[in-house]
C-alpha positions in Angstrom: -23.0 -3.1 45.8 -21.7 -3.8 42.3 -23.3 -3.2 38.9 -23.1 -6.7 37.2 -21.4 -5.2 34.4 -19.1 -3.6 36.2 -18.1 -6.8 38.1 -17.9 -8.3 34.0 -15.4 -5.6 33.4 -13.8 -5.8 36.8 -13.1 -9.7 35.9 -11.9 -9.3 32.0 -9.2 -6.4 33.6 -8.1 -8.5 36.1 -7.3 -10.9 33.7 -5.7 -9.2 31.7 -3.5 -8.6 34.2 -2.7 -11.9 35.0 -2.5 -13.1 31.1 0.5 -10.0 30.8 2.1 -11.5 33.6 1.7 -15.1 32.5 3.3 -14.1 29.3 6.3 -12.5 30.9 5.5 -9.0 29.5 5.4 -7.1 32.9 7.7 -4.6 34.9 7.7 -5.1 38.1 4.9 -3.1 39.6 5.1 -1.2 36.9 2.8 -0.6 33.9 -0.5 -0.3 33.8 -4.3 -1.4 32.2 -6.9 0.4 32.4 -11.1 -0.3 31.1 -13.3 2.6 31.1 -16.9 1.9 33.1 -20.4 2.1 31.7 -21.7 5.5 32.3 -21.0 9.5 32.2 -18.6 9.9 34.6 -15.5 8.7 32.9 -14.3 6.5 35.2 -12.1 4.1 35.0 -10.4 0.7 36.9 -6.9 0.5 37.0 -4.1 -1.8 39.2 -3.7 -1.2 42.6 -0.4 0.7 42.3 2.4 -1.7 44.7 1.4 -5.2 44.0 2.4 -7.7 41.3 0.1 -8.0 38.2 -0.5 -12.3 39.6 -1.9 -10.3 42.6 -4.3 -8.3 41.0 -7.8 -9.7 41.2 -11.4 -8.0 40.4 -12.0 -6.9 44.1 -8.7 -4.8 44.7 -8.9 -3.0 41.0 -9.0 0.9 41.9 -11.7 3.0 40.5 -10.7 6.6 39.8 -12.1 9.6 37.8 -10.3 11.7 35.2 -9.0 13.8 37.9 -6.9 10.5 38.8 -8.9 11.0 42.1 -10.1 7.2 43.9 -14.0 7.3 44.0 -14.2 4.5 46.1 -12.5 3.8 49.3 -9.1 1.7 48.8 -5.9 0.9 50.3 -3.6 1.2 47.7 -2.5 4.2 45.2 -2.8 4.7 41.6 0.5 4.9 39.7 0.7 8.5 38.4 1.8 8.0 35.3 -0.5 5.6 34.4 -2.9 8.1 35.3 -1.7 10.5 33.1 -1.4 8.1 30.0 -4.7 6.6 30.4 -7.0 9.1 31.6 -5.8 11.3 28.4 -7.4 8.1 26.1 -9.6 7.3 28.0 -11.2 11.1 27.8 -10.4 11.3 24.3 -11.3 8.5 22.8 -14.6 6.7 22.9 -13.4 3.7 21.3 -10.7 3.4 23.8 -12.5 1.2 26.2 -9.6 -0.9 27.2 -5.9 0.8 27.3 -2.9 -1.1 27.8 0.8 -0.2 28.1 4.1 -2.2 28.5 8.0 -1.5 29.1 8.7 -5.5 27.4 12.2 -5.7 26.5 11.6 -6.4 22.2 8.7 -3.5 22.1 11.0 -1.0 23.9 14.0 -2.1 21.6 11.6 -1.5 18.6 10.2 1.7 20.0 13.8 2.7 19.6 14.2 2.3 15.8 13.9 4.6 13.5 12.1 2.4 11.1 9.8 1.2 13.8 7.4 -1.3 13.4 8.2 -2.7 9.8 5.7 -5.7 8.0 8.4 -8.4 8.9 6.3 -11.6 9.2 2.2 -11.8 8.8 1.8 -11.0 12.3 3.0 -7.3 12.0 0.7 -7.1 8.9 -2.3 -6.4 11.3 -0.7 -3.2 11.9 0.3 -2.2 8.6 -0.4 1.6 8.6 -1.6 1.4 11.8 0.7 2.0 14.2 1.4 6.1 15.7 4.6 7.3 17.0 5.0 9.5 20.4 8.7 11.0 21.3 9.9 10.9 24.6 9.6 13.2 26.7 10.5 11.6 30.1 8.6 9.8 32.5 5.0 10.6 32.3 4.2 12.4 35.2 3.7 15.8 33.0 0.0 16.9 32.3 0.7 19.3 29.4 1.8 15.8 27.7 -1.1 14.6 27.4 -2.5 17.0 24.9 0.7 15.8 22.4 0.0 12.0 23.5 -3.7 12.0 22.4 -2.8 14.1 19.0 0.0 12.1 18.2 -2.3 8.9 18.1 -5.2 10.5 16.5 -7.1 7.4 15.7 -5.0 4.9 15.8 -5.0 1.8 18.1 -1.5 1.0 18.7 1.1 3.9 19.8 4.8 3.3 19.9 6.6 5.4 23.1 10.0 6.1 21.4 12.5 5.1 23.8 9.5 4.0 26.4 7.4 1.0 24.9 4.1 -0.3 23.4 0.5 0.8 23.6 -2.3 -0.5 22.4 -6.4 0.1 23.0 -9.5 -1.5 22.0 -13.0 -1.3 22.1 -12.5 -4.3 24.8 -10.5 -5.8 27.2 -9.8 -8.8 24.7 -9.3 -6.7 22.0 -6.9 -4.4 24.2 -4.7 -7.9 25.4 -4.9 -9.4 21.6 -3.4 -6.5 19.6 -0.7 -6.1 22.4 0.2 -10.0 22.7 0.6 -9.5 18.8 2.2 -6.5 18.7 4.3 -7.8 21.5 5.1 -11.0 19.2 5.9 -8.8 15.9 8.4 -6.8 18.0 10.4 -10.1 19.0 10.2 -11.4 15.2 11.1 -8.3 13.8 14.4 -8.3 16.4 15.0 -11.5 15.3 15.0 -11.2 11.5 17.2 -7.6 11.8 20.1 -9.9 13.8 20.3 -12.2 11.4 21.1 -10.0 8.1 18.8 -8.4 5.0 15.0 -8.2 5.4 12.9 -9.4 2.6 10.0 -7.3 2.8 6.3 -8.2 1.2 4.9 -5.7 -1.4 2.7 -2.5 0.0 -0.3 -4.1 -1.8 0.3 -7.7 0.0 0.6 -5.4 3.3 -2.6 -3.6 2.9 -4.7 -6.9 1.5 -3.3 -8.9 5.1 -4.0 -5.4 7.0 -7.9 -5.8 5.9 -7.9 -9.8 6.2 -7.0 -9.2 9.9 -9.2 -5.4 10.9 -11.9 -5.9 8.2 -13.4 -9.4 8.4 -16.8 -8.3 7.9 -16.3 -6.5 4.6 -17.5 -7.6 1.4 -15.4 -10.8 0.0 -14.5 -11.7 -3.3 -15.4 -14.6 -4.7 -13.1 -17.6 -3.4 -12.0 -14.9 -0.2 -13.2 -16.7 3.1 -12.7 -14.6 6.5 -12.7 -15.5 10.1 -14.4 -12.9 11.7 -14.9 -15.0 15.5 -10.9 -15.0 15.8 -10.8 -12.6 18.9 -13.9 -14.0 20.6 -12.8 -17.7 20.2 -9.1 -16.7 21.5 -10.2 -14.6 24.5 -12.5 -17.8 25.5 -9.3 -20.1 25.4 -7.7 -17.7 27.4 -9.9 -17.7 30.3 -9.9 -20.9 29.9 -6.2 -21.0 30.9 -6.7 -18.7 33.2 -9.3 -20.9 35.2 -6.6 -23.7 35.1 -3.1 -21.9 36.2 -4.9 -18.5 38.3 -8.5 -18.7 38.9 -8.1 -16.5 41.8 -8.3 -13.1 39.2 -12.3 -13.5 39.6 -12.2 -12.6 43.2 
């Protein structure tokens, strides 16, 4: 029998896979998203390796431990690279309840640029000073890379895997997804702007202010200043309504 809280997390994670497919951020059966389950065991859910993301549902997600072994019977294997990356971050970061990794065209391109992510557009300001970088070491099949991956990410919520792709973490599936959605948008906009000519970048003080607007909506506000603390919750609920229209099978 599945605990009610686990069922909610299964549905949220399955929704995230379907949304990544809907917004065309997939790489066939590769890349991965995981969510940690409540309890001291550090069990987490991850995709059944071999299924396209639009085939993933709440019931076919695989529950594994930090050793990469399934803790419940499943007909599906687990992507070993997914285990290496995700188990490292779930073990090291209590706030990394959800870990999301992609290989998109825009994300891989910016991850290969020496400058990394630039504050080109309002969307990128959310990540100003909040992006970590990890140098490429090959396909993530070496357990020794886990310590370096964790060290490079530090306390950041966004990791650019050089010559590889993007990774976000969040305290919820919704937070990790929305971070990835806007990180992808920021990368896409940057590439378009760089292709057109010289960039105009805002002053550092403006970038820092905008980052706080995004990430600290509960901070003390100056006179006449407004905030938007409900944005994430409202956006996630809207996304679930979208899925209920176009791909309701994610809850199965």
